[in-house]
C-alpha positions as CSV (number, residue, x, y, z in Angstrom):
1,W,22.9,-47.0,-38.9
2,W,25.1,-44.4,-40.6
3,S,27.8,-41.8,-40.1
4,A,28.7,-38.5,-41.8
5,D,31.2,-35.7,-41.5
6,I,29.6,-32.3,-41.1
7,N,32.0,-29.5,-41.0
8,G,34.2,-30.2,-37.9
9,V,31.9,-33.0,-36.5
10,H,31.8,-36.7,-37.1
11,V,28.3,-37.9,-36.5
12,A,27.3,-41.5,-36.0
13,G,23.6,-42.5,-36.0
14,L,22.5,-45.7,-34.3
15,N,19.4,-47.8,-34.4
16,T,18.8,-48.5,-30.7
17,E,15.8,-50.7,-31.6
18,V,18.0,-53.5,-32.7
19,F,18.4,-54.5,-29.0
20,H,14.6,-55.0,-28.8
21,N,13.2,-56.6,-31.9
22,A,15.8,-57.1,-34.6
23,S,16.8,-60.5,-36.1
24,E,19.6,-62.4,-34.4
25,G,23.0,-61.0,-35.2
26,V,21.8,-57.5,-36.2
27,A,22.8,-55.8,-32.9
28,E,26.3,-57.4,-33.1
29,E,26.6,-56.3,-36.7
30,M,25.8,-52.7,-35.7
31,M,28.2,-52.7,-32.8
32,A,31.0,-54.1,-35.0
33,W,30.4,-51.3,-37.5
34,L,30.3,-48.7,-34.7
35,R,33.6,-49.8,-33.3
36,Q,35.3,-49.5,-36.6
37,D,33.6,-46.2,-37.4
38,L,34.8,-44.7,-34.2
39,I,38.3,-46.0,-34.6
40,T,38.4,-44.4,-38.1
41,A,36.9,-41.2,-36.7
42,N,39.6,-41.0,-34.1
43,R,42.3,-41.3,-36.7
44,R,40.7,-38.3,-38.5
45,R,40.4,-36.0,-35.6
46,H,42.7,-33.5,-37.4
47,L,39.8,-33.1,-39.9
48,Q,36.7,-33.6,-37.7
49,P,37.9,-33.0,-34.1
50,W,34.5,-33.7,-32.6
51,V,32.7,-37.0,-32.4
52,V,28.9,-37.1,-31.7
53,L,26.7,-40.1,-31.3
54,L,22.9,-40.1,-32.0
55,G,20.3,-42.7,-31.0
56,H,16.7,-42.9,-30.0
57,R,16.6,-44.7,-26.6
58,P,18.8,-43.1,-24.0
59,S,21.3,-44.9,-21.6
60,Y,20.9,-42.0,-19.1
61,C,17.6,-40.4,-18.2
62,S,15.5,-39.4,-15.2
63,E,12.2,-40.9,-16.1
64,P,9.9,-42.0,-13.2
65,D,9.4,-45.7,-14.2
66,G,13.0,-46.7,-13.6
67,W,13.8,-48.2,-17.0
68,C,16.9,-46.1,-17.4
69,K,18.6,-47.6,-14.3
70,R,16.7,-50.8,-13.2
71,M,18.6,-53.9,-14.1
72,G,17.1,-55.9,-16.9
73,T,15.6,-52.7,-18.5
74,T,16.7,-50.5,-21.4
75,G,19.2,-48.1,-19.8
76,P,21.5,-50.8,-18.2
77,A,21.3,-52.9,-21.4
78,F,22.4,-50.0,-23.5
79,R,25.2,-49.0,-21.1
80,D,26.4,-52.6,-21.2
81,E,26.5,-52.4,-25.1
82,F,27.7,-48.9,-25.7
83,E,29.4,-47.2,-22.7
84,S,32.8,-48.8,-22.6
85,L,33.2,-48.3,-26.4
86,L,32.1,-44.6,-26.1
87,Y,34.6,-44.1,-23.3
88,E,37.4,-46.0,-25.0
89,Q,37.0,-44.1,-28.3
90,Q,36.6,-40.7,-26.6
91,V,33.1,-39.8,-27.9
92,D,32.5,-36.2,-26.9
93,L,28.7,-36.1,-26.9
94,A,25.8,-38.5,-27.1
95,L,22.3,-37.2,-28.1
96,W,19.2,-39.3,-27.3
97,G,15.5,-39.0,-27.6
98,H,12.5,-41.2,-26.5
99,Q,11.9,-39.2,-23.3
100,H,9.9,-36.1,-24.1
101,V,12.0,-33.8,-21.9
102,Y,15.4,-32.1,-22.0
103,E,18.2,-33.3,-19.7
104,R,22.0,-32.8,-19.7
105,S,24.5,-35.0,-17.9
106,W,27.9,-34.2,-16.4
107,P,30.7,-36.2,-18.1
108,V,29.7,-39.7,-16.9
109,F,30.9,-43.3,-17.2
110,N,29.3,-46.3,-15.5
111,R,26.9,-43.9,-13.7
112,T,29.9,-42.2,-12.0
113,V,30.5,-38.5,-12.6
114,A,33.9,-38.0,-14.1
115,A,33.9,-34.3,-13.6
116,K,31.4,-31.5,-12.7
117,H,32.7,-29.4,-15.6
118,Y,33.1,-29.8,-19.3
119,H,36.8,-29.0,-19.7
120,N,39.0,-31.9,-20.9
121,S,36.9,-34.6,-19.4
122,A,37.6,-38.2,-20.7
123,A,34.0,-39.3,-20.3
124,P,31.1,-38.5,-22.7
125,V,28.3,-36.1,-22.1
126,H,24.8,-37.4,-22.6
127,I,21.8,-35.3,-23.6
128,V,18.2,-36.3,-23.8
129,T,16.6,-33.9,-26.3
130,G,13.2,-35.4,-27.0
131,A,11.2,-32.4,-25.9
132,G,10.1,-31.6,-29.5
133,G,7.6,-34.5,-29.4
134,N,4.4,-35.7,-27.7
135,T,2.7,-32.4,-27.5
136,D,-0.8,-33.9,-27.1
137,D,-2.1,-30.7,-28.8
138,F,-1.8,-28.8,-25.5
139,M,-0.2,-25.4,-25.9
140,A,2.9,-27.0,-27.6
141,M,3.9,-28.6,-24.3
142,S,5.1,-32.1,-23.7
143,M,3.0,-34.0,-21.3
144,E,5.6,-36.2,-19.6
145,A,6.0,-36.0,-15.8
146,V,9.7,-36.0,-14.9
147,L,9.9,-34.4,-11.5
148,Q,13.5,-34.9,-10.2
149,P,17.0,-36.0,-11.3
150,D,17.7,-39.7,-11.2
151,G,21.3,-39.3,-9.8
152,E,24.3,-37.1,-9.3
153,W,25.2,-37.6,-13.0
154,S,22.3,-35.3,-14.0
155,A,23.5,-31.7,-14.4
156,F,20.3,-30.1,-15.7
157,L,16.8,-31.4,-16.0
158,D,13.7,-29.5,-17.3
159,A,11.7,-31.0,-14.5
160,G,7.9,-30.8,-14.2
161,R,4.7,-32.4,-15.3
162,V,4.6,-30.5,-18.5
163,H,7.4,-29.1,-20.6
164,F,7.6,-26.5,-23.4
165,C,8.7,-28.2,-26.6
166,S,12.3,-27.3,-27.4
167,Y,15.1,-28.2,-29.7
168,G,18.9,-28.4,-29.6
169,R,21.6,-26.5,-31.5
170,L,25.1,-27.6,-31.9
171,L,28.0,-25.3,-32.9
172,A,31.6,-26.6,-33.5
173,A,33.2,-23.2,-33.1
174,N,36.7,-24.6,-33.6
175,S,38.7,-27.7,-32.9
176,T,38.7,-27.1,-29.1
177,H,35.2,-25.6,-28.4
178,L,31.8,-27.2,-29.0
179,Q,28.7,-25.2,-28.0
180,V,25.4,-26.9,-27.1
181,E,22.2,-24.9,-26.7
182,Q,18.6,-26.0,-26.0
183,V,16.0,-23.5,-27.3
184,N,12.4,-23.0,-26.2
185,G,10.3,-23.7,-29.3
186,I,7.7,-21.2,-28.3
187,T,9.7,-18.1,-27.2
188,G,13.0,-18.8,-28.9
189,S,14.8,-18.2,-25.6
190,I,17.8,-20.3,-24.5
191,M,16.8,-22.8,-21.9
192,D,20.3,-24.2,-21.4
193,E,23.7,-23.6,-22.8
194,F,27.2,-24.9,-22.2
195,W,30.5,-25.5,-23.9
196,I,32.6,-28.7,-24.2
197,V,36.2,-27.7,-24.2
198,K,39.0,-30.1,-25.3
199,D,42.2,-28.2,-25.6
200,K,44.7,-30.8,-24.4
201,R,44.1,-33.8,-26.7
202,K,46.5,-34.5,-29.5
203,I,45.0,-34.1,-33.0
């Protein structure tokens, strides 16, 4: 795990695999580090106003096997570990992989939609942006069937049995506006675009 300040964004990268196969105590060590890192990042919002989290396995996703929501599986386990901390420390955006699709949430906490907009919401936004992988050599498409959203928290899902490979772009335009785009890797067209606006917090 690591963190870095990139222009106006504080980025924290996590190893989500520590909850599966790491030695005893490693997950606790990472979570203690993350808590302190986010506390420090909040104190430095006047320098890096945006806080973004990165990890491999998502805590929100609309995959068909149910592991993002079924108790005892990955999604609920990650939410138990991460979600209260992300909410408490006002993380703006969490980016995840693992699922080879693109999906964007509303601001969400405890599987409850905090707002159906991105203007001054207290809850983080979650994005699964794993659509750059698993092409199976088939026309640069991802072969992962995700047919419908898992819940009301899902604002945009590139649903289907196959998906064009795509990638994300992040632009911290200023201290109040963060732009997120998902780009079709074949055509270069914008598949999805939205702005997170935080113009009422004290920095």
